[in-house]
C-alpha positions in Angstrom: 190.5 24.4 118.1 187.9 22.3 116.3 184.4 23.3 117.1 182.3 20.6 118.4 179.8 18.9 116.0 176.2 19.5 116.5 173.3 17.2 115.4 170.3 19.2 114.0 166.9 17.7 114.4 164.2 18.9 111.9 160.5 18.7 113.1 160.1 15.9 110.6 161.1 14.7 107.1 158.9 15.5 104.3 158.9 12.6 102.1 157.7 12.5 98.8 154.2 11.0 98.3 155.0 9.5 94.9 155.9 6.1 95.8 153.2 5.8 98.7 151.4 2.6 98.4 147.8 3.5 99.5 145.8 1.2 102.2 142.3 0.6 101.3 141.5 -0.8 104.9 138.5 -3.1 104.6 139.2 -4.7 101.1 139.1 -8.4 101.4 141.9 -8.9 98.6 145.2 -8.3 100.3 146.6 -6.7 97.2 143.8 -4.3 96.6 144.1 -3.5 100.5 147.7 -2.9 100.3 150.6 -3.6 102.7 151.4 -1.8 105.9 154.8 -0.3 105.4 156.5 1.0 108.5 160.3 0.9 107.2 162.6 3.5 108.5 165.0 2.8 105.7 163.1 4.2 102.8 160.9 7.3 104.0 159.3 7.6 100.6 158.0 4.0 101.0 156.2 4.5 104.5 152.3 4.5 104.3 151.9 4.2 108.0 152.7 6.4 111.1 155.0 5.0 113.7 157.0 1.9 112.9 156.8 -1.9 113.4 157.9 -3.9 116.7 155.4 -1.8 119.0 157.2 -0.8 122.2 160.2 -2.7 121.2 161.1 -0.2 118.6 162.6 1.6 121.4 165.0 -1.0 122.1 165.8 -1.3 118.6 166.8 2.3 118.6 169.4 1.7 121.2 170.6 -1.3 119.3 171.1 1.0 116.2 172.5 3.7 118.3 175.1 1.5 119.9 176.2 0.0 116.4 174.8 -3.6 117.5 172.2 -3.4 114.4 172.3 -1.9 111.1 169.5 0.7 110.7 168.8 -0.8 107.0 168.6 -4.2 108.1 166.0 -6.4 106.4 164.3 -9.3 108.0 165.2 -12.8 106.3 161.5 -14.4 106.6 162.6 -17.7 105.1 160.7 -20.5 107.1 158.8 -18.4 109.3 155.4 -18.7 107.7 152.6 -19.7 110.0 152.6 -23.5 111.1 148.8 -23.2 111.0 146.6 -21.5 108.5 144.3 -19.0 110.1 141.5 -17.5 107.7 140.8 -15.5 105.6 137.4 -14.9 106.9 134.6 -12.6 105.7 135.3 -10.3 108.9 138.8 -9.4 107.3 137.0 -7.6 104.6 134.8 -5.6 107.0 136.3 -2.1 107.9 134.1 -1.8 111.0 134.8 -5.4 112.5 138.6 -5.0 112.5 140.5 -2.0 113.4 143.3 -2.6 115.8 145.1 -5.4 113.9 146.2 -6.2 110.4 144.2 -9.4 109.5 146.7 -10.0 106.8 149.8 -9.6 109.1 150.7 -13.2 109.3 151.0 -13.7 105.5 152.6 -10.7 104.3 155.6 -12.6 102.5 153.1 -14.9 100.9 150.5 -12.0 99.5 152.9 -9.1 98.8 155.6 -10.9 96.9 155.4 -8.4 94.3 156.0 -5.6 96.5 159.2 -7.3 98.0 160.4 -7.8 94.4 160.0 -4.1 94.0 162.3 -3.4 97.1 159.6 -2.6 99.8 160.5 -3.6 103.5 157.3 -5.2 104.7 157.3 -6.9 108.2 154.9 -9.3 109.7 152.8 -8.0 112.6 151.4 -11.7 113.2 153.5 -14.8 113.9 152.0 -18.3 114.2 153.7 -21.1 115.7 153.0 -24.4 117.6 154.3 -25.1 121.3 153.6 -26.9 124.5 152.8 -25.0 127.6 152.9 -26.6 131.0 151.5 -25.0 134.1 151.8 -26.6 137.8 148.2 -26.1 138.4 147.4 -28.2 135.5 149.2 -31.3 137.1 146.9 -30.8 140.3 143.8 -30.5 138.1 144.8 -34.0 136.4 145.4 -35.5 139.8 142.1 -34.3 141.0 140.2 -35.6 137.8 139.2 -32.0 136.6 141.5 -32.3 133.4 142.0 -35.7 131.7 145.1 -36.8 129.8 144.3 -37.6 126.0 147.7 -37.7 124.6 146.8 -35.2 122.1 145.7 -32.1 123.7 146.8 -32.9 127.1 150.2 -34.7 127.1 151.4 -37.4 129.7 153.6 -34.6 131.1 150.7 -32.4 131.7 151.9 -30.2 128.7 149.1 -28.7 126.6 149.5 -28.8 122.7 148.7 -25.4 121.5 148.8 -22.9 118.5 150.3 -19.7 119.7 149.7 -16.4 118.0 151.7 -13.3 118.5 149.9 -10.0 117.4 151.3 -6.6 117.3 149.0 -3.7 117.2 148.1 -1.9 114.0 145.5 0.8 114.1 143.1 2.0 111.4 142.6 5.5 112.7 139.2 6.2 111.2 138.0 2.8 112.7 139.4 3.6 116.1 137.9 7.0 116.2 134.4 5.7 115.3 134.7 2.8 117.8 135.4 4.9 120.7 132.9 7.6 119.6 135.2 10.7 118.8 136.2 12.6 115.6 139.2 11.4 114.0 140.9 14.8 114.2 140.5 14.9 118.0 142.1 11.2 118.1 145.0 12.2 115.8 145.7 15.5 117.7 145.3 13.8 121.3 147.6 10.8 120.3 150.2 13.4 119.3 150.1 15.5 122.3 149.9 12.6 124.8 152.9 10.9 123.3 155.0 14.1 123.9 155.0 14.7 120.1 156.7 11.5 119.3 154.6 11.0 116.1 154.3 14.4 114.2 152.7 12.5 111.2 149.5 12.2 113.1 148.9 15.9 112.6 150.9 16.5 109.4 149.9 13.6 107.2 146.1 13.2 107.3 146.6 11.3 104.1 148.1 8.2 106.3 145.2 6.5 108.1 147.2 3.7 109.9 149.3 3.9 112.8 151.7 1.4 114.4 151.7 2.2 118.1 154.4 1.9 120.4 152.4 -0.5 123.1 152.4 -4.1 123.9 150.2 -6.4 121.7 148.7 -9.9 122.6 149.3 -13.6 122.4 146.5 -16.1 121.5 146.7 -19.8 122.6 144.5 -22.1 120.4 143.4 -25.6 121.5 141.6 -28.1 119.6 139.9 -27.4 116.2 139.1 -23.8 114.9 136.7 -23.0 113.4 134.4 -25.4 115.5 130.9 -24.5 114.1 129.3 -27.7 115.4 131.4 -28.1 118.6 131.6 -26.1 121.9 134.0 -22.9 121.7 135.3 -21.7 125.1 136.8 -18.4 125.2 138.9 -16.6 128.0 140.1 -12.9 127.4 142.8 -12.3 129.8 144.4 -8.9 130.6 147.9 -8.9 131.8 148.7 -9.2 135.5 152.3 -9.9 135.8 152.3 -10.0 139.7 149.4 -12.6 139.9 150.0 -14.4 136.3 153.9 -14.7 136.7 154.8 -14.7 140.5 151.6 -15.9 142.0 150.5 -12.6 144.1 147.3 -13.5 145.8 145.8 -9.8 145.8 143.7 -10.6 142.8 142.1 -13.4 141.2 144.2 -13.0 137.9 146.1 -16.2 137.7 143.6 -18.4 139.3 141.0 -17.0 136.7 143.4 -17.7 134.1 144.1 -21.3 135.1 140.2 -21.7 135.3 140.0 -20.5 131.7 142.4 -23.0 130.5 140.8 -25.7 132.2 137.5 -24.8 130.5 139.1 -24.4 127.1 140.9 -27.8 127.7 137.3 -29.6 128.2 136.0 -28.1 125.2 138.8 -28.9 122.8 138.6 -32.5 124.1 134.8 -32.4 123.3 135.7 -31.9 119.7 135.5 -28.2 119.8 138.1 -25.6 120.6 139.4 -23.4 123.2 140.8 -19.8 122.9 143.0 -17.9 125.3 143.6 -14.4 124.7 146.1 -12.7 126.5 146.4 -8.9 126.3 149.5 -6.7 127.3 147.3 -4.2 129.4 148.9 -4.5 132.9 147.0 -2.9 135.7 143.9 -2.3 133.8 146.2 -0.4 131.2 147.2 1.9 134.0 150.6 0.3 134.3 152.4 -1.5 137.0 153.7 1.5 138.7 150.4 2.9 139.0 149.1 -0.4 140.3 151.7 -0.8 143.0 151.0 2.8 144.2 147.2 1.9 144.4 147.9 -1.3 146.5 149.9 0.9 148.8 147.0 3.5 149.2 144.4 0.8 149.5 146.4 -1.1 152.4 147.3 2.2 154.3 143.9 3.7 154.3 141.9 4.0 157.6 140.3 0.6 157.9 142.7 -1.4 155.7 141.8 -2.6 152.3 137.9 -2.3 151.7 135.6 -3.0 149.1 133.9 0.4 149.2 137.1 2.2 148.5 138.7 -0.2 145.7 137.9 2.0 142.8 138.0 5.5 144.5 141.7 4.9 145.4 142.6 3.9 141.8 140.9 7.0 140.6 142.8 9.3 143.1 146.0 7.9 141.8 145.3 7.4 138.1 142.2 9.8 137.4 140.3 7.0 135.9 139.3 3.4 137.1 140.1 1.5 133.7 141.9 2.5 130.7 141.7 -0.9 128.7 139.1 0.3 126.2 137.5 -3.1 125.7 135.7 -1.7 122.7 138.9 -2.9 120.8 139.1 -6.2 122.3 136.9 -8.1 119.8 138.9 -7.5 116.9 140.9 -10.5 117.6 137.8 -12.6 117.8 136.7 -11.4 114.5 140.2 -12.2 113.2 139.8 -15.8 114.3 136.4 -15.8 112.4 134.5 -16.3 115.7 130.7 -15.6 115.5 129.5 -17.5 118.6 131.2 -18.5 121.8 129.3 -21.3 123.8 131.3 -21.0 127.1 132.6 -17.5 128.0 134.9 -17.7 131.0 134.5 -14.3 132.3 132.2 -12.5 134.6 133.1 -8.9 133.2 130.3 -6.8 131.8 132.6 -4.7 129.9 134.1 -7.4 128.1 130.7 -9.2 127.6 129.1 -6.1 126.1 131.8 -5.2 123.8 131.9 -8.7 122.5 127.8 -9.0 122.0 127.9 -5.4 120.8 130.4 -6.5 118.1 127.9 -9.3 116.7 129.3 -12.2 118.4 126.8 -14.3 120.4 127.7 -15.6 123.7 125.6 -18.7 125.1 127.0 -19.3 128.6 129.0 -17.1 130.9 131.2 -19.1 133.3 132.3 -17.6 136.9 135.5 -18.4 138.8 134.6 -21.1 141.3 134.8 -19.9 144.7 137.5 -22.2 145.9 139.8 -20.7 143.3 139.6 -17.2 144.9 142.6 -16.3 147.2 141.4 -15.0 150.6 143.3 -11.6 150.0 141.4 -11.1 146.6 137.9 -11.3 148.2 138.0 -7.6 148.4 138.6 -7.5 144.6 135.4 -9.7 144.2 133.3 -7.8 146.6 134.2 -4.3 145.0 133.7 -5.5 141.5 130.4 -6.9 142.5 129.4 -3.7 143.9 130.4 -1.6 141.1 128.4 -3.6 138.5 131.3 -5.2 137.0 129.6 -8.8 137.1 126.3 -9.7 136.2 125.8 -12.2 139.1 124.2 -10.9 142.4 122.7 -7.8 143.8 124.5 -4.7 145.0 125.1 -4.8 148.7 124.7 -1.5 150.6 127.5 0.6 152.2 127.2 -1.0 155.7 127.3 -4.4 154.0 130.1 -3.7 151.8 132.7 -3.6 154.7 131.7 -7.0 155.8 131.7 -8.9 152.5 135.3 -8.9 151.5 135.6 -12.7 152.9 132.4 -13.9 151.4 131.7 -15.3 148.0 129.9 -13.2 145.3 127.2 -15.7 144.6 125.8 -14.7 148.0 124.7 -11.4 146.8 
């Protein structure tokens, strides 16, 4: 009888360091900086922990396991170069300004030709294209005169002409640790432990400082002319909310605020400036959609129903924290875009505001969501965030008043 064959998994391969290309983060010259190489085809070429494609790397593993994809497939990057040039900017050479994305990620096939010729498998982590987007609310905004058709930015069919940028995360671990105020060793060990030991190199390879985390990235939508030093620049940084953004759930203000942000960005672009919408994959304040729905149930079923005074406490009961978005990392994309000043900041969040201003970017005006954009069921959110100090506008109501303000505008406080 033939004995069954068993696959033996070692703790981790031990590649030779002889062919490792060093990464000198913060170098303004991309060749001196060095490419980020997360290839799995040649272990001795890797100079980054993890692998490309973020959370989609797991699907890639399924494709390889099923035989649908060759494990050593190399992308043919012919005609994939950016449709719009972005940068370089001085911030690209500042190791403190950008720590969570690769500023050269969109032009790797352009700047690292020599490495490709030597057989290195280098993948883009940023892609830039042009597109039209069309939202039904914009048709209504045109009908009501809030948005004007100009044929260039806003088309006759209410479509918006945009430059669209997809960005995968690339973490420079020393910079990430510094940004969130922990020692790099603590960060590495915690990442290793909290991912179930998925990435042993975090603790076995201190010489590797770049990590390609298995998380979602972001999409940036650019309207108008960027950079726009002498014209208004409007920015909306939006964190993913699938229920509202895609399916129109009315328990929060996410889609209405996104639409309002787009309208403000359109106006700035039509004035000769630019608008920037940044869409981060951080569902449910980065707690995830399952946690988010559990919290919804807990809020709705508690004594007295959904209440502003219990809005965050119910989240903490389920998740342990109110928020895991770590806005400290969020300004990196603004620095990648070369932004040093924002004229119209479409957000009331102090967390985002403080992160951006603290990174050295000036904000001139903060624009809140108009009252008539707020769904009735989302008034609890507005009241709770006002009371918690999320917003700059208004005074904090006392506990007795909190129970009554769910249906009232935060501007009253």
